[in-house]
C-alpha positions in Angstrom: 49.8 3.5 -5.4 52.6 3.9 -3.1 51.5 0.5 -1.9 51.2 -0.8 -5.3 54.7 -0.1 -6.2 56.2 -2.4 -3.5 56.8 -5.8 -5.1 55.4 -9.2 -4.1 52.1 -10.7 -3.1 52.1 -9.6 0.4 49.2 -8.0 2.7 50.1 -4.5 1.7 52.1 -4.0 -1.4 52.3 -5.5 -5.1 49.3 -7.2 -6.8 47.7 -7.9 -3.6 46.9 -4.0 -3.2 45.6 -4.2 -6.9 43.4 -7.0 -5.9 41.9 -5.2 -3.2 41.5 -2.2 -5.2 39.6 -4.1 -7.8 37.7 -5.4 -4.8 36.6 -1.8 -3.8 35.8 -0.9 -7.4 33.9 -4.0 -8.0 32.0 -2.9 -4.9 31.5 0.7 -6.0 30.3 -0.3 -9.4 27.6 -2.6 -7.8 26.3 -0.1 -5.8 25.9 2.3 -8.9 24.1 -0.2 -10.6 21.5 -0.8 -7.8 21.1 2.9 -7.4 22.7 3.3 -4.0 25.1 6.2 -5.0 24.0 9.4 -5.4 25.3 11.1 -8.7 25.7 7.9 -10.6 28.8 7.2 -12.3 32.3 8.4 -11.8 35.1 8.1 -14.5 37.6 9.3 -12.0 37.2 5.8 -10.2 37.8 3.9 -13.3 41.0 6.1 -13.9 42.3 5.6 -10.2 41.8 1.9 -10.5 43.7 2.0 -13.7 46.4 4.0 -12.2 46.7 1.6 -9.1 47.4 -1.0 -11.9 49.9 1.0 -13.8 52.1 1.3 -10.7 52.7 -2.3 -9.9 56.6 -2.8 -9.7 56.8 -6.5 -8.7 57.3 -9.7 -10.7 56.7 -10.2 -14.6 54.1 -12.2 -13.4 52.4 -9.7 -11.2 53.0 -7.1 -13.9 51.1 -9.5 -16.2 48.2 -10.0 -13.8 47.9 -6.1 -13.2 47.9 -5.7 -17.0 45.2 -7.8 -17.7 43.3 -6.4 -15.0 43.8 -2.9 -16.4 42.6 -4.1 -19.8 39.4 -5.8 -18.4 38.5 -2.6 -16.5 39.1 -0.5 -19.5 37.0 -3.0 -21.7 34.0 -3.1 -19.5 34.1 0.9 -19.4 33.8 0.7 -23.1 30.9 -1.7 -23.0 28.9 0.0 -20.2 29.7 3.6 -19.5 26.4 4.1 -17.9 27.9 2.3 -15.0 31.8 2.8 -15.3 31.7 6.3 -16.7 32.3 7.6 -20.2 36.1 7.2 -21.2 38.0 10.3 -21.3 41.3 11.7 -22.0 42.5 11.1 -18.6 41.4 7.3 -18.8 43.1 7.0 -22.2 46.5 8.5 -20.7 46.4 6.4 -17.6 45.6 3.0 -19.5 48.6 4.1 -21.8 50.9 4.3 -18.7 49.8 0.8 -17.7 50.7 -0.6 -21.2 54.1 1.1 -21.3 54.8 0.0 -17.8 53.3 -3.4 -17.7 53.9 -5.0 -21.1 56.2 -8.0 -21.4 57.9 -6.9 -24.7 58.1 -4.0 -26.9 55.9 -5.6 -29.5 53.1 -6.2 -27.2 53.5 -2.6 -26.0 53.7 -1.0 -29.5 50.5 -2.8 -30.7 48.7 -2.0 -27.1 49.6 1.7 -27.8 48.6 2.0 -31.4 45.3 0.5 -30.3 44.6 3.0 -27.7 46.1 5.9 -29.3 43.3 5.3 -32.4 40.6 4.8 -30.2 41.5 8.0 -28.4 41.6 9.7 -31.5 38.3 8.3 -32.6 36.6 9.2 -29.5 38.1 13.0 -29.5 40.2 12.1 -26.4 43.7 12.7 -27.9 45.3 15.3 -25.3 48.8 16.6 -25.1 49.8 13.6 -22.6 48.0 10.8 -24.7 50.0 12.1 -27.9 53.5 12.6 -26.0 53.1 9.2 -24.5 52.3 7.6 -28.0 55.1 9.5 -29.7 57.9 8.9 -26.8 57.2 5.3 -26.4 56.6 4.3 -30.0 59.1 3.8 -33.1 59.2 7.3 -35.3 58.6 4.9 -38.2 55.4 3.5 -36.7 53.6 6.8 -35.0 54.1 8.7 -38.2 52.5 6.0 -40.1 49.5 5.5 -37.8 49.1 9.6 -37.8 49.0 9.5 -41.4 46.8 6.5 -41.7 44.3 8.4 -39.8 44.3 11.7 -41.4 46.9 13.6 -39.4 50.3 15.0 -40.5 53.4 16.3 -38.7 51.9 20.1 -38.8 48.1 19.3 -38.7 46.1 17.5 -36.0 42.3 17.0 -37.1 40.3 18.9 -34.8 38.0 16.0 -34.1 40.7 14.2 -32.6 40.6 16.5 -29.4 37.0 17.3 -29.7 36.2 16.4 -26.2 39.6 17.7 -24.5 39.3 20.7 -22.3 41.4 23.5 -24.0 44.5 23.5 -21.6 44.9 19.8 -22.4 44.8 20.0 -26.3 47.9 18.8 -28.2 50.4 21.0 -30.4 51.6 19.4 -33.9 54.0 16.5 -33.3 56.4 18.2 -35.6 59.2 18.3 -33.3 59.4 14.6 -32.4 58.5 13.0 -35.9 60.5 12.3 -38.9 62.0 15.2 -41.0 59.9 16.2 -44.3 62.1 14.2 -46.8 61.4 10.9 -44.7 57.9 11.8 -44.2 57.5 11.9 -48.2 59.6 8.7 -48.7 57.1 7.0 -46.2 53.8 8.7 -48.1 55.4 7.4 -51.4 55.9 4.2 -50.2 52.2 3.6 -49.1 51.0 5.1 -52.1 52.8 2.5 -54.2 51.6 -0.3 -51.9 48.1 0.9 -52.5 48.4 0.7 -56.2 50.4 -2.7 -56.0 47.1 -3.9 -54.4 44.5 -2.5 -57.0 
């Protein structure tokens, strides 16, 4: 990761390091696929590669390339967990970090964070870090709406959102960082009106 923080497509640093890490990761997956490695899949390898991508501090085009590589690796893990390992709370938090650091603008970042947060909740992988990253890096109106739409509230987090998270990494209710109760009620009222208007 220290090498990845160096900008420029040089022999040791920037996107060049991420590309070499991708080559190593691909060889690892190939060996798993052919049964050459004892123990099978390992989610930590996927997370390590995502972390390498997230730590690129190069040019805009380098960051874009690193983000695309991270998204592709994440999607491959979703499609074939037998090779890449099961998604877990650490992979989600690392992927969130990659999107926060590498996105080209806030609109793109918020869209990616929303998608990842909802996926983490659906898979029971919303840890305290995942929740904290989402709340810190999205507008309050957006993160509250997403939480409400998926069955949560300021003071209650559905247990299924963190059912696959170790006890010490489970989240606390996000009340300290979400809008006040009156604003929450206004948003709920607006949503009810919008739903009734569509019927």
